[in-house]
matplotlib code that plots the C-alpha trace (Angstrom):
import matplotlib.pyplot as plt

x = [-1.0, -4.7, -7.7, -7.9, -4.3, -4.7, -8.0, -6.3, -3.3, -5.6, -7.6, -4.4, -3.2, -6.6, -6.8, -3.3, -4.0, -7.3, -5.7, -2.9, -5.4, -7.4, -4.3, -2.9, -6.3, -6.1, -2.5, -3.3, -6.2, -3.9, -1.4, -4.2, -5.7, -3.2, -5.7, -6.7, -3.3, -2.7, -6.3, -6.5, -3.0, -3.8, -7.0, -5.0, -2.3, -4.8, -6.6, -3.3, -2.5, -6.0, -5.7, -2.1, -3.0, -6.0, -3.8, -1.2, -3.9, -5.2, -1.7, -1.0, -4.2, -3.5, 0.0, -1.1, -3.7, -1.2, 1.5, -1.0, -2.1, 1.5, 2.6, -0.5, 0.1, 3.8, 2.9, 0.2, 2.8, 5.3, 2.6, 1.9, 5.5, 7.9, 10.9, 10.1, 10.4, 13.9, 12.5, 9.5, 11.1, 13.2, 10.4, 8.0, 10.5, 11.0, 7.3, 6.8, 9.6, 8.1, 4.7, 6.2, 8.0, 4.7, 3.6, 6.9, 6.4, 3.0, 4.7, 7.2, 4.5, 2.5, 5.5, 6.3, 2.8, 2.9, 6.3, 6.9, 3.6, 4.5, 0.9, 0.5, 0.5, -1.4, -4.9, -5.0]
y = [-16.4, -16.8, -15.6, -12.5, -11.5, -11.9, -9.9, -7.1, -7.1, -6.9, -4.1, -2.1, -2.6, -1.7, 1.4, 2.6, 1.8, 3.6, 6.6, 6.6, 6.3, 9.3, 11.3, 10.5, 11.5, 14.8, 15.4, 14.5, 16.9, 19.6, 19.1, 19.3, 22.5, 25.3, 27.8, 26.1, 24.2, 24.7, 23.9, 20.6, 19.5, 20.2, 18.1, 15.2, 15.4, 15.6, 12.5, 10.6, 11.8, 10.7, 7.2, 6.9, 7.8, 5.4, 2.6, 3.2, 3.3, -0.1, -1.5, -0.1, -1.5, -4.9, -5.0, -4.0, -6.7, -9.3, -8.3, -8.5, -11.9, -13.1, -11.7, -13.1, -16.6, -16.5, -15.2, -17.9, -20.6, -19.2, -19.2, -22.8, -23.9, -21.3, -23.5, -23.0, -19.2, -19.3, -21.4, -19.1, -15.7, -15.7, -17.0, -14.5, -11.6, -12.8, -13.0, -9.5, -8.2, -9.8, -8.3, -4.9, -5.2, -5.5, -2.2, -0.6, -1.8, -0.2, 3.1, 2.8, 2.4, 5.3, 7.6, 6.4, 7.3, 10.7, 11.9, 10.2, 8.8, 6.2, 5.8, 9.4, 8.8, 5.5, 6.8, 9.8]
z = [1.9, 2.7, 0.9, 3.1, 2.5, -1.3, -1.2, 0.8, -1.6, -4.6, -3.0, -2.4, -6.0, -7.4, -5.3, -6.4, -10.0, -10.1, -8.4, -11.0, -13.8, -12.6, -11.9, -15.4, -16.9, -15.1, -16.1, -19.8, -19.8, -18.4, -21.2, -23.8, -22.6, -21.9, -20.3, -17.0, -16.8, -13.1, -12.1, -14.0, -13.0, -9.4, -9.7, -11.2, -8.6, -5.8, -7.1, -7.2, -3.6, -2.4, -3.8, -2.7, 0.8, 0.7, -0.6, 2.1, 4.7, 3.6, 3.7, 7.1, 8.5, 6.9, 8.2, 11.7, 11.9, 10.5, 13.0, 15.9, 14.9, 14.5, 17.8, 19.6, 18.2, 19.2, 22.7, 23.0, 22.1, 24.5, 27.3, 26.6, 26.4, 28.0, 27.1, 23.4, 23.5, 21.9, 19.0, 18.5, 18.8, 15.6, 13.3, 14.8, 14.2, 10.6, 10.0, 11.3, 9.1, 6.0, 6.9, 7.3, 4.0, 2.2, 3.7, 2.7, -0.8, -0.9, 0.3, -2.5, -5.1, -3.7, -3.7, -7.3, -8.4, -6.6, -7.8, -11.2, -12.4, -15.1, -16.2, -17.4, -21.1, -21.0, -20.4, -22.7]

ax = plt.figure().add_subplot(projection="3d")
ax.plot(x, y, z, "-o")
ax.set_aspect("equal")
plt.show()
C-alpha cells in the first residue's frame, strides 16, 4: 500500500475512534445523570452516528477512487495488448474485491460502534 492508502486508512480509523470516544462520553454522562437521560444518550448516539457515517463516507470515496484507478490501469493494459486480456482480467477482479473488502470492514466497524459500542466505559 502506498502513502495515500495508509493516510486514508489512518483517517478512517481516527474518525471512527473519535466518534466512538465522543459517543462513549455522552453515554457515560447519561448514566451518571438520571434526570436528562434521554437527551444526553441521544446526543452520544447522534455523535457516534455522525462519525460512523463520516468514516464510511471516507471509506467509500477511497474505495471508489482505488477501483477506478485499478479498472483504468487494466483497461489501458488491455488496450495496448488485447491478447493479454485473459491474464489481466482475473488480477483486476481480485484487486477490486480486496479494495471493496476494506470498505466492508469499515462498514462492520461503524455498525459495531453504533449498535454495541465497546468503548463506552473507557472514556468515563
